[in-house]
N, C-alpha and C positions, 0 to 999 in steps of 0.2 A: 504493500500500500504506500502511495506517495505521501510525503510530509503534508500535514494539514496546515495550510497557510491562511485560509479564508473561513470566516464564520458566517453561515447563512441562517436566516430565521424564516421558517415555513409557517404561514398562517392559514389554516384551513379547518373548518368545523367537521369535516368528514374524518373521523378518527382513523379508519382503516387506511385511507389515502395518505393522510398526514404521516402516519407511522411508516408506511411503505416508502414514501418519498424521503423521509428522514433517513431511513436505513440505506436507501440507494445513494443518497448524497454523501453519507458517512463513508460508505464503501468506495465512493469515487474520490475520496481524499479531502473532504471538507469537515470542519467543525459544524455541527448542526444543532439548532434549538427549535422547539416546536411550540406553537400556540394555537389554541382552539378558537380564539376570537381576538379582536383588536385590543380589548382591555388587558388581556394577558400579554399580548405583544408589547403594549406600551410599558407595562411593568418590567418586562425583560429589557426593553431598550433603555430604561432608566439606569440599569446597573451593568449593562453589557454593550460593547461596541460590535456592530455587525458590518459586514462588507456588502451584503446583498439581501433583499427581502423577496420572498415568493408569497404573493397574496392572492387568495381566492376572491373573486368578485362577490359571490353570494355568501355572506356570513351572517350568523346570528347577531342581532343588534346592529352596530355600525357596519356599513357595507365596506367592501374592499376599496371601492372608489373613493368614498368619503375619507377612509383611513389614508389612502395615498395622497389625497389633497392635504390632509393634516400634516403628513410627514414632509411634503414639499414646501411647506411654509417655513421650515427651519433646516432642511437638509437636502443634499443632492444624492443621498444614498440610493443606489440602483434598485429598481423595483421591477419584478416580472409578475404580471397578473395572470391568473388561471381563470379561464372562462369556459362555460358550457357551450356546445355548438348552438348557433342561432342567437346568441346574446350579442348581436352586432352593436346595438346601442350602448351596451355596457362596455364593450371593448373600446368604442370611440370615447366614451366618457372617461374610461381609465387612462387612455393616452392623453386626453385633454387635461386630466388631473395631474399628469406628470409621470406616468409609468414609462419605463424605458422599453418594454417589450411585453408581449402577451403570447400565451399559448393555449390552444383549445383542448378541452377535455373531450374524450380520452386522448392521451398523448403518449408517444414513445418516450420513456425516460431519457434515452440517449439524445433525443432532440432537445429536451430541456437542458441537458448537460451542455450541449453545443451552444445553446443560447447564453447560458450562464458564463461559459468560458469566453465567448465572444465579447460580452460586456466587460468582464474582468480584464481581458487583454487590452481593450480600448482604454480603460481607466489607467492601466499600467503604462500604456504608450504615452499618455499625457502627464504622467506623474512627475517627470523631470521638470516640465514647464510649470506645473502647479506648485512645485517646491519653492519657487522664488516669488515673493510678494513685494510689490513696490507701493509705497504710499508717501507722497511728498518726496523729500530727499532721503527717506529711509528705505532700507532693503532688509527683508527678513527671509532667511533660508530655513524652511521648516524641517528639512532633512538634517541639518546640522544644528538647529536651534540657535542660530546666530543672527543678531540684529545689528545693523550698521547704520550710522548716520553719515552719509557720504562714504568716506574711507575709514571712519573711526568706529571701532567695535563698541557696542553698549552692552554691559553685563545685564543679563536677565536670568531669573530663576527658572527652574524646571516648570513650575506652575504657570508662570507668566508666558513661557514658551508654548505650553499646551493651549492656553487661551488664545494666544496670537495665531497659532496654527489653525485653530477652528475658525476664528474671525476672518483670517485670510482666505480660507477655502470658500467662505460665504461673503466675501467682500461686497459691500454695497447692499447687503441684506441683513435684516434684523435676526439676531440669534438670541433665543430666549434664555433667561437665566438658568432655568431648569435643564435646558439642553446643554449649556456650558458645564453645569455641575455634573450632569450625567456623563458627558464625554471626557471630562477631565479626571474622572475617578473620584477619589475620596476628598472632594472639595465641595463643601456645602454652598448654598446660594449666597449666604452672607459673606463667606470667605471670597467668593467670586468678586463681589463688589470691592473688597479690600484689594484684591489683586489688580483689578481694573484701575483703581486709584493710583497704585504704584506704577503701573504701566504708563499712565498718563503723565506722571512726573518725569518719565524718561523720554517721551516722544512729543509732548505738547509744549509749546512755548508758554501757553497759559492753560494749565490743567483745569482751571475752573470754567474755562470757556473752550472746550476741546474742539479742534478742527478735524482730527482724524478719527479718534475713538469716542463716538458719541453715544449718549443714552437715549433709548426709546422708552419713554415714560411708561411705567407699569408693565413693561415687556422684557427688555433686555438691552443688548448693545449692537452697534453696527460700526464697521470699519470703513472709512472713506479714504479716498486719495488716489 
């Protein structure tokens, strides 16, 4: 079995299919987590980072389409939707909500695996470009966790680097406090605010009136530049 590098979350209320799919993906070399509905999925996403989501359109409670729309408000996490034959409108709605791909049930597991690998390859192909983030006269390399002001290096902590990495990936978009807290690991929302304040002192000429790292009231933060 090849080394497991990617973690996939499967969200489907069909217990048999969910378990079969989970076993197939595990045997194909992935870390796999399973959720029967979007509530369980959201709880998992609060404590675990995933590389790709597989989401059924028809779910108990919140639909897969609504869940995809919710995820897209704060993340570019790849999403593949599972749809039953004939659900053309649902497939269109899913793609409009931000799904990266869809596959019809019943499907050949190998076809799903091909779609997963194609998405992950595309992400990896762009990873080098995405590692460098520019805002104003600052440059942040997320791979090396290094921040530069022109040619001068600025010391940042591991926590500050994690936050800046996430904000750079979503540059120009609001990132919720709870999302930052979840993706950064053991950093609660109150500590996120403290880290943001420290970052501003390092990158803003006037930290009380930030130009690059701005607050979106009652929501979170956004990086401009």
